[in-house]
C-alpha positions, 0 to 999 in steps of 0.5 A, a space after each residue: 177489817 172483815 176479810 182482811 185476812 192474808 188467804 182472803 187477799 190472794 186471787 183464787 187463781 193460787 188455791 188451782 194446785 190445791 184444786 187440781 190435787 183434790 180432783 185427783 183423789 178420789 170421791 171420799 177425800 171431798 169428806 174432809 175437812 181442813 183445819 183453819 189456816 190462822 195465824 196460831 195454828 200456823 205458829 203451831 204446826 209449822 205450814 204456813 198456806 193451805 197447799 198440798 204439802 200442807 195438806 200432806 201434812 196434816 193427814 200424816 199428823 192424822 195417821 200417826 194419832 189416828 187411833 187416839 184423835 178417833 176416839 176423841 169425842 169433844 161436844 160442842 156448847 149450844 150457843 144459848 143454854 151453853 150445854 153440851 149438845 150430842 154434836 161433836 167435833 170432827 177430828 179436823 177441828 180437833 186438830 185445829 184446837 190441838 195446833 191452835 194450842 201449840 201456837 197460842 202457847 208459842 206466842 205467850 210462854 207464860 
């Protein structure tokens, strides 16, 4: 059922600590993308909730792998044609794909 995800079932008040943490950060922090916290990302990354600790861990992962992640260019595909576009996925999406795949691998080890 659409909208039945765990995050959508919570009160918005549950996200107040994350919003407060971001509000104290420099304005450039608002330009961040955050990976999806879906089942496979959670299983692959090991953080079960979107909280300040998870954001710090994602930031640390990025900093440890920045030279590789910043050089990755994965172009998006145009839905209608199936051809590559000039747009590349942002780093957060690449991190999301890495840990989604890791979680998927753990779920089906074949």
